[in-house]
C-alpha atoms as an extended CHARMM CRD file, in Angstrom:
* protein
*
       200  EXT
         1         1  UNK       CA           -123.8000000000      185.6760000000       47.8950000000  PROA      1               0.0000000000
         2         2  UNK       CA           -120.6950000000      187.0020000000       46.1050000000  PROA      2               0.0000000000
         3         3  UNK       CA           -120.6970000000      188.2180000000       42.5110000000  PROA      3               0.0000000000
         4         4  UNK       CA           -118.6220000000      185.1640000000       41.5100000000  PROA      4               0.0000000000
         5         5  UNK       CA           -121.2560000000      182.8860000000       43.0260000000  PROA      5               0.0000000000
         6         6  UNK       CA           -123.9880000000      184.7670000000       41.1680000000  PROA      6               0.0000000000
         7         7  UNK       CA           -122.1070000000      184.4090000000       37.8820000000  PROA      7               0.0000000000
         8         8  UNK       CA           -122.0480000000      180.6280000000       38.1930000000  PROA      8               0.0000000000
         9         9  UNK       CA           -125.6610000000      180.0750000000       39.2470000000  PROA      9               0.0000000000
        10        10  UNK       CA           -127.5870000000      177.7580000000       36.9800000000  PROA      10              0.0000000000
        11        11  UNK       CA           -130.7320000000      179.1480000000       35.3830000000  PROA      11              0.0000000000
        12        12  UNK       CA           -132.8210000000      176.8870000000       37.6310000000  PROA      12              0.0000000000
        13        13  UNK       CA           -131.0930000000      178.1730000000       40.7700000000  PROA      13              0.0000000000
        14        14  UNK       CA           -131.4940000000      181.7840000000       39.6570000000  PROA      14              0.0000000000
        15        15  UNK       CA           -135.1990000000      181.3480000000       38.9060000000  PROA      15              0.0000000000
        16        16  UNK       CA           -135.7740000000      179.7760000000       42.3120000000  PROA      16              0.0000000000
        17        17  UNK       CA           -134.0640000000      182.7300000000       44.0020000000  PROA      17              0.0000000000
        18        18  UNK       CA           -136.0240000000      185.2180000000       41.8690000000  PROA      18              0.0000000000
        19        19  UNK       CA           -139.3020000000      183.6060000000       42.9020000000  PROA      19              0.0000000000
        20        20  UNK       CA           -138.2430000000      183.5670000000       46.5630000000  PROA      20              0.0000000000
        21        21  UNK       CA           -137.3440000000      187.2690000000       46.2150000000  PROA      21              0.0000000000
        22        22  UNK       CA           -133.8600000000      186.3740000000       47.4980000000  PROA      22              0.0000000000
        23        23  UNK       CA           -132.2520000000      187.6680000000       44.2840000000  PROA      23              0.0000000000
        24        24  UNK       CA           -133.3450000000      190.1610000000       41.6450000000  PROA      24              0.0000000000
        25        25  UNK       CA           -132.7610000000      189.9660000000       37.8840000000  PROA      25              0.0000000000
        26        26  UNK       CA           -130.9710000000      193.3360000000       38.1460000000  PROA      26              0.0000000000
        27        27  UNK       CA           -128.5040000000      191.9600000000       40.6990000000  PROA      27              0.0000000000
        28        28  UNK       CA           -127.7960000000      188.9050000000       38.5520000000  PROA      28              0.0000000000
        29        29  UNK       CA           -127.5110000000      190.8280000000       35.2910000000  PROA      29              0.0000000000
        30        30  UNK       CA           -125.2690000000      193.4550000000       36.8860000000  PROA      30              0.0000000000
        31        31  UNK       CA           -122.9370000000      190.7470000000       38.2260000000  PROA      31              0.0000000000
        32        32  UNK       CA           -122.8840000000      188.9750000000       34.8450000000  PROA      32              0.0000000000
        33        33  UNK       CA           -122.1130000000      192.2030000000       32.9580000000  PROA      33              0.0000000000
        34        34  UNK       CA           -119.3920000000      193.1410000000       35.4490000000  PROA      34              0.0000000000
        35        35  UNK       CA           -117.8360000000      189.7120000000       34.9370000000  PROA      35              0.0000000000
        36        36  UNK       CA           -118.2080000000      190.0410000000       31.1570000000  PROA      36              0.0000000000
        37        37  UNK       CA           -116.3780000000      193.3630000000       31.1920000000  PROA      37              0.0000000000
        38        38  UNK       CA           -113.5670000000      191.9520000000       33.3290000000  PROA      38              0.0000000000
        39        39  UNK       CA           -112.8350000000      188.9800000000       30.9990000000  PROA      39              0.0000000000
        40        40  UNK       CA           -113.6670000000      190.7010000000       27.7100000000  PROA      40              0.0000000000
        41        41  UNK       CA           -110.0880000000      191.5000000000       26.6490000000  PROA      41              0.0000000000
        42        42  UNK       CA           -108.4000000000      188.2770000000       27.7670000000  PROA      42              0.0000000000
        43        43  UNK       CA           -111.0450000000      185.7280000000       26.7220000000  PROA      43              0.0000000000
        44        44  UNK       CA           -112.7720000000      187.7650000000       23.9760000000  PROA      44              0.0000000000
        45        45  UNK       CA           -116.0210000000      185.7570000000       23.7860000000  PROA      45              0.0000000000
        46        46  UNK       CA           -118.2550000000      188.6540000000       22.6970000000  PROA      46              0.0000000000
        47        47  UNK       CA           -119.2870000000      190.1070000000       19.3800000000  PROA      47              0.0000000000
        48        48  UNK       CA           -121.8490000000      192.9530000000       19.6710000000  PROA      48              0.0000000000
        49        49  UNK       CA           -122.7940000000      193.8730000000       23.2460000000  PROA      49              0.0000000000
        50        50  UNK       CA           -126.1570000000      195.1850000000       24.4310000000  PROA      50              0.0000000000
        51        51  UNK       CA           -125.3640000000      195.6680000000       28.1140000000  PROA      51              0.0000000000
        52        52  UNK       CA           -127.5500000000      198.7460000000       28.6740000000  PROA      52              0.0000000000
        53        53  UNK       CA           -130.5000000000      197.0290000000       27.0020000000  PROA      53              0.0000000000
        54        54  UNK       CA           -129.8470000000      193.9760000000       29.1670000000  PROA      54              0.0000000000
        55        55  UNK       CA           -129.9790000000      196.0830000000       32.3290000000  PROA      55              0.0000000000
        56        56  UNK       CA           -133.1760000000      197.7440000000       31.1270000000  PROA      56              0.0000000000
        57        57  UNK       CA           -134.7550000000      194.3270000000       30.4870000000  PROA      57              0.0000000000
        58        58  UNK       CA           -133.6030000000      193.1660000000       33.9330000000  PROA      58              0.0000000000
        59        59  UNK       CA           -135.3710000000      196.1160000000       35.5680000000  PROA      59              0.0000000000
        60        60  UNK       CA           -138.5960000000      195.1760000000       33.7590000000  PROA      60              0.0000000000
        61        61  UNK       CA           -138.2300000000      191.5720000000       34.9070000000  PROA      61              0.0000000000
        62        62  UNK       CA           -137.5560000000      192.7510000000       38.4630000000  PROA      62              0.0000000000
        63        63  UNK       CA           -140.8040000000      194.7260000000       38.4640000000  PROA      63              0.0000000000
        64        64  UNK       CA           -142.7210000000      191.6350000000       37.3330000000  PROA      64              0.0000000000
        65        65  UNK       CA           -141.3140000000      189.5600000000       40.2080000000  PROA      65              0.0000000000
        66        66  UNK       CA           -142.1350000000      192.3920000000       42.6360000000  PROA      66              0.0000000000
        67        67  UNK       CA           -145.8520000000      192.3790000000       41.7920000000  PROA      67              0.0000000000
        68        68  UNK       CA           -147.8710000000      190.1010000000       44.0460000000  PROA      68              0.0000000000
        69        69  UNK       CA           -150.0480000000      188.4740000000       41.3700000000  PROA      69              0.0000000000
        70        70  UNK       CA           -147.7580000000      188.8980000000       38.3670000000  PROA      70              0.0000000000
        71        71  UNK       CA           -147.4230000000      185.9420000000       36.0270000000  PROA      71              0.0000000000
        72        72  UNK       CA           -143.7140000000      185.6830000000       35.3440000000  PROA      72              0.0000000000
        73        73  UNK       CA           -142.5320000000      183.7150000000       32.3480000000  PROA      73              0.0000000000
        74        74  UNK       CA           -140.4300000000      180.5320000000       32.5210000000  PROA      74              0.0000000000
        75        75  UNK       CA           -137.0680000000      182.2460000000       31.9380000000  PROA      75              0.0000000000
        76        76  UNK       CA           -137.9820000000      185.6940000000       33.2400000000  PROA      76              0.0000000000
        77        77  UNK       CA           -134.7880000000      187.7160000000       33.7320000000  PROA      77              0.0000000000
        78        78  UNK       CA           -132.2340000000      184.9970000000       32.8910000000  PROA      78              0.0000000000
        79        79  UNK       CA           -129.1860000000      186.4780000000       31.0540000000  PROA      79              0.0000000000
        80        80  UNK       CA           -128.8960000000      185.0720000000       27.5240000000  PROA      80              0.0000000000
        81        81  UNK       CA           -125.9570000000      185.2830000000       25.1080000000  PROA      81              0.0000000000
        82        82  UNK       CA           -126.6610000000      184.5370000000       21.4310000000  PROA      82              0.0000000000
        83        83  UNK       CA           -124.1570000000      183.3040000000       18.8620000000  PROA      83              0.0000000000
        84        84  UNK       CA           -123.3470000000      185.8020000000       16.1230000000  PROA      84              0.0000000000
        85        85  UNK       CA           -124.6810000000      183.4910000000       13.4010000000  PROA      85              0.0000000000
        86        86  UNK       CA           -128.2040000000      183.2990000000       14.8480000000  PROA      86              0.0000000000
        87        87  UNK       CA           -130.7410000000      185.8730000000       13.6530000000  PROA      87              0.0000000000
        88        88  UNK       CA           -132.2870000000      188.3500000000       16.0750000000  PROA      88              0.0000000000
        89        89  UNK       CA           -134.4200000000      190.9190000000       14.2910000000  PROA      89              0.0000000000
        90        90  UNK       CA           -132.8650000000      194.3770000000       14.1160000000  PROA      90              0.0000000000
        91        91  UNK       CA           -129.4190000000      193.2760000000       15.3070000000  PROA      91              0.0000000000
        92        92  UNK       CA           -126.2620000000      192.3870000000       13.4050000000  PROA      92              0.0000000000
        93        93  UNK       CA           -125.8160000000      188.7480000000       12.4760000000  PROA      93              0.0000000000
        94        94  UNK       CA           -122.4280000000      188.4430000000       10.7810000000  PROA      94              0.0000000000
        95        95  UNK       CA           -121.5180000000      184.7740000000       11.0580000000  PROA      95              0.0000000000
        96        96  UNK       CA           -118.0450000000      186.0540000000       11.9260000000  PROA      96              0.0000000000
        97        97  UNK       CA           -117.4340000000      187.4270000000        8.4360000000  PROA      97              0.0000000000
        98        98  UNK       CA           -116.4170000000      190.8990000000        7.3070000000  PROA      98              0.0000000000
        99        99  UNK       CA           -118.6780000000      190.3370000000        4.2770000000  PROA      99              0.0000000000
       100       100  UNK       CA           -121.6530000000      190.5040000000        6.6520000000  PROA      100             0.0000000000
       101       101  UNK       CA           -120.3370000000      193.3310000000        8.8390000000  PROA      101             0.0000000000
       102       102  UNK       CA           -123.3600000000      195.5300000000        8.0080000000  PROA      102             0.0000000000
       103       103  UNK       CA           -125.9820000000      192.7630000000        7.8500000000  PROA      103             0.0000000000
       104       104  UNK       CA           -128.9720000000      193.2750000000       10.1280000000  PROA      104             0.0000000000
       105       105  UNK       CA           -131.4130000000      190.4330000000       10.5910000000  PROA      105             0.0000000000
       106       106  UNK       CA           -134.9650000000      191.0630000000        9.3920000000  PROA      106             0.0000000000
       107       107  UNK       CA           -136.4380000000      188.1470000000       11.3430000000  PROA      107             0.0000000000
       108       108  UNK       CA           -135.7310000000      186.3200000000       14.5930000000  PROA      108             0.0000000000
       109       109  UNK       CA           -134.8860000000      182.6200000000       14.4480000000  PROA      109             0.0000000000
       110       110  UNK       CA           -137.5630000000      180.4270000000       16.0930000000  PROA      110             0.0000000000
       111       111  UNK       CA           -135.2060000000      179.1100000000       18.8030000000  PROA      111             0.0000000000
       112       112  UNK       CA           -134.4190000000      182.6620000000       19.9240000000  PROA      112             0.0000000000
       113       113  UNK       CA           -138.0080000000      183.8100000000       19.5850000000  PROA      113             0.0000000000
       114       114  UNK       CA           -139.1100000000      181.0880000000       21.9960000000  PROA      114             0.0000000000
       115       115  UNK       CA           -136.4360000000      181.9970000000       24.5430000000  PROA      115             0.0000000000
       116       116  UNK       CA           -137.2830000000      185.7050000000       24.3530000000  PROA      116             0.0000000000
       117       117  UNK       CA           -140.9930000000      184.9410000000       24.6320000000  PROA      117             0.0000000000
       118       118  UNK       CA           -140.1530000000      182.9160000000       27.7590000000  PROA      118             0.0000000000
       119       119  UNK       CA           -138.5120000000      186.0080000000       29.2650000000  PROA      119             0.0000000000
       120       120  UNK       CA           -134.8040000000      185.3370000000       28.6740000000  PROA      120             0.0000000000
       121       121  UNK       CA           -132.7440000000      188.5390000000       28.7160000000  PROA      121             0.0000000000
       122       122  UNK       CA           -130.6610000000      188.8690000000       25.5230000000  PROA      122             0.0000000000
       123       123  UNK       CA           -127.6870000000      191.0800000000       26.4190000000  PROA      123             0.0000000000
       124       124  UNK       CA           -124.8200000000      190.1070000000       24.1170000000  PROA      124             0.0000000000
       125       125  UNK       CA           -123.7020000000      188.2560000000       20.9990000000  PROA      125             0.0000000000
       126       126  UNK       CA           -120.9750000000      185.5960000000       21.1600000000  PROA      126             0.0000000000
       127       127  UNK       CA           -118.1580000000      185.0720000000       18.6900000000  PROA      127             0.0000000000
       128       128  UNK       CA           -117.8110000000      182.3840000000       16.0560000000  PROA      128             0.0000000000
       129       129  UNK       CA           -115.2840000000      181.6650000000       13.3020000000  PROA      129             0.0000000000
       130       130  UNK       CA           -116.0630000000      182.9180000000        9.8080000000  PROA      130             0.0000000000
       131       131  UNK       CA           -119.2140000000      181.1950000000        8.5290000000  PROA      131             0.0000000000
       132       132  UNK       CA           -118.9540000000      178.8390000000       11.5380000000  PROA      132             0.0000000000
       133       133  UNK       CA           -116.6080000000      176.5010000000        9.6560000000  PROA      133             0.0000000000
       134       134  UNK       CA           -113.7330000000      175.9210000000       12.0690000000  PROA      134             0.0000000000
       135       135  UNK       CA           -113.1220000000      173.9680000000       15.2700000000  PROA      135             0.0000000000
       136       136  UNK       CA           -111.4640000000      177.0120000000       16.8250000000  PROA      136             0.0000000000
       137       137  UNK       CA           -112.9890000000      180.4600000000       17.2740000000  PROA      137             0.0000000000
       138       138  UNK       CA           -111.1730000000      183.2920000000       15.5540000000  PROA      138             0.0000000000
       139       139  UNK       CA           -111.9660000000      185.6230000000       12.6870000000  PROA      139             0.0000000000
       140       140  UNK       CA           -110.7280000000      188.8560000000       11.1640000000  PROA      140             0.0000000000
       141       141  UNK       CA           -113.9400000000      190.4800000000       12.3650000000  PROA      141             0.0000000000
       142       142  UNK       CA           -113.8400000000      189.4660000000       16.0550000000  PROA      142             0.0000000000
       143       143  UNK       CA           -110.2500000000      188.3730000000       16.6630000000  PROA      143             0.0000000000
       144       144  UNK       CA           -109.1940000000      185.3410000000       18.7370000000  PROA      144             0.0000000000
       145       145  UNK       CA           -111.4770000000      183.8660000000       21.3930000000  PROA      145             0.0000000000
       146       146  UNK       CA           -109.6010000000      182.0190000000       24.1260000000  PROA      146             0.0000000000
       147       147  UNK       CA           -110.4550000000      179.2950000000       26.6030000000  PROA      147             0.0000000000
       148       148  UNK       CA           -110.9910000000      180.8680000000       30.0470000000  PROA      148             0.0000000000
       149       149  UNK       CA           -109.3860000000      177.8800000000       31.7520000000  PROA      149             0.0000000000
       150       150  UNK       CA           -106.1850000000      178.2680000000       29.7160000000  PROA      150             0.0000000000
       151       151  UNK       CA           -105.7620000000      181.3340000000       27.5660000000  PROA      151             0.0000000000
       152       152  UNK       CA           -103.2100000000      179.6400000000       25.2980000000  PROA      152             0.0000000000
       153       153  UNK       CA           -105.7310000000      177.1340000000       23.9350000000  PROA      153             0.0000000000
       154       154  UNK       CA           -108.9670000000      177.4230000000       21.9910000000  PROA      154             0.0000000000
       155       155  UNK       CA           -112.4390000000      177.0330000000       23.4610000000  PROA      155             0.0000000000
       156       156  UNK       CA           -113.2890000000      175.0570000000       20.3240000000  PROA      156             0.0000000000
       157       157  UNK       CA           -115.7370000000      176.0050000000       17.6400000000  PROA      157             0.0000000000
       158       158  UNK       CA           -117.7920000000      177.0330000000       16.1030000000  PROA      158             0.0000000000
       159       159  UNK       CA           -119.8270000000      178.0300000000       19.1730000000  PROA      159             0.0000000000
       160       160  UNK       CA           -116.6080000000      178.8450000000       21.0390000000  PROA      160             0.0000000000
       161       161  UNK       CA           -117.7460000000      182.2850000000       22.1440000000  PROA      161             0.0000000000
       162       162  UNK       CA           -120.8120000000      180.8070000000       23.8290000000  PROA      162             0.0000000000
       163       163  UNK       CA           -118.8010000000      178.0440000000       25.5080000000  PROA      163             0.0000000000
       164       164  UNK       CA           -116.1110000000      180.4730000000       26.6810000000  PROA      164             0.0000000000
       165       165  UNK       CA           -118.6550000000      182.9870000000       28.0070000000  PROA      165             0.0000000000
       166       166  UNK       CA           -120.4400000000      180.2830000000       30.0080000000  PROA      166             0.0000000000
       167       167  UNK       CA           -117.2010000000      178.8600000000       31.3970000000  PROA      167             0.0000000000
       168       168  UNK       CA           -116.0400000000      182.3460000000       32.3880000000  PROA      168             0.0000000000
       169       169  UNK       CA           -119.2840000000      183.0970000000       34.2520000000  PROA      169             0.0000000000
       170       170  UNK       CA           -120.1460000000      185.8370000000       31.7750000000  PROA      170             0.0000000000
       171       171  UNK       CA           -123.6590000000      184.5900000000       30.9780000000  PROA      171             0.0000000000
       172       172  UNK       CA           -126.1790000000      182.2270000000       32.5300000000  PROA      172             0.0000000000
       173       173  UNK       CA           -127.3360000000      180.5570000000       29.3170000000  PROA      173             0.0000000000
       174       174  UNK       CA           -126.1630000000      180.8100000000       25.7130000000  PROA      174             0.0000000000
       175       175  UNK       CA           -127.1770000000      179.7190000000       22.2410000000  PROA      175             0.0000000000
       176       176  UNK       CA           -124.8750000000      177.9140000000       19.8720000000  PROA      176             0.0000000000
       177       177  UNK       CA           -125.4260000000      176.0410000000       16.6280000000  PROA      177             0.0000000000
       178       178  UNK       CA           -124.2000000000      172.5620000000       15.7500000000  PROA      178             0.0000000000
       179       179  UNK       CA           -124.0240000000      170.4900000000       12.5750000000  PROA      179             0.0000000000
       180       180  UNK       CA           -120.7110000000      168.6440000000       13.0820000000  PROA      180             0.0000000000
       181       181  UNK       CA           -119.8950000000      169.2630000000       16.7400000000  PROA      181             0.0000000000
       182       182  UNK       CA           -120.0630000000      173.0470000000       17.0170000000  PROA      182             0.0000000000
       183       183  UNK       CA           -121.8760000000      172.9650000000       20.3720000000  PROA      183             0.0000000000
       184       184  UNK       CA           -120.4960000000      169.6620000000       21.6310000000  PROA      184             0.0000000000
       185       185  UNK       CA           -116.8030000000      170.4380000000       21.1450000000  PROA      185             0.0000000000
       186       186  UNK       CA           -116.8000000000      173.8650000000       22.8800000000  PROA      186             0.0000000000
       187       187  UNK       CA           -118.8890000000      172.4010000000       25.7140000000  PROA      187             0.0000000000
       188       188  UNK       CA           -116.3340000000      169.6300000000       26.2170000000  PROA      188             0.0000000000
       189       189  UNK       CA           -113.3250000000      171.9320000000       25.9170000000  PROA      189             0.0000000000
       190       190  UNK       CA           -114.7830000000      174.5720000000       28.2410000000  PROA      190             0.0000000000
       191       191  UNK       CA           -116.2810000000      172.1850000000       30.7940000000  PROA      191             0.0000000000
       192       192  UNK       CA           -119.9110000000      173.2710000000       30.4030000000  PROA      192             0.0000000000
       193       193  UNK       CA           -123.1280000000      171.5300000000       29.4440000000  PROA      193             0.0000000000
       194       194  UNK       CA           -123.9380000000      171.7370000000       25.7370000000  PROA      194             0.0000000000
       195       195  UNK       CA           -127.0660000000      170.3110000000       24.1380000000  PROA      195             0.0000000000
       196       196  UNK       CA           -127.6310000000      169.8110000000       20.4430000000  PROA      196             0.0000000000
       197       197  UNK       CA           -131.3560000000      169.5870000000       19.9210000000  PROA      197             0.0000000000
       198       198  UNK       CA           -132.4630000000      166.7660000000       17.5990000000  PROA      198             0.0000000000
       199       199  UNK       CA           -133.8890000000      167.6990000000       14.2230000000  PROA      199             0.0000000000
       200       200  UNK       CA           -137.6760000000      167.9040000000       14.1870000000  PROA      200             0.0000000000
């Protein structure tokens, strides 16, 4: 399987291959990070990057799959990108604003906590417009995020970094947020699946 094929595996396909020992989390994460680095400048979907931590987490996941009787978690080793407005304890959460450039989250949002507890591998933040209030993704803090299918148009907003990263094969799953279309619009404009969970 080529790196490009790895970068566009669904999470379900990747988990099946992990369990069959036909693919390792390290191989997938390495391919994803290589792809992320190659599109970083043109597409610009990333805020803070934690690539070394992601590779370290992938090695831990790989060792769990290697053990005969190990109980792997539901998303063990799946690369996860998290929107810059969503809190992850100990990491920056700026909401795309220079005002929050030094803000570090003291807690982890429940949606992220559940994904991490399920074994998802958080390796990067994705861009959003300032305070997530724009249907395009650009800010003075992170610059302009572009649609990987056509660099002269927007991926939408406000979860444009997540949509662009997915469409570019630079993550397997990603978190966005949505109150008035901020997941749905980037998903439509980038040609990926986006799901806005219902309240409650």
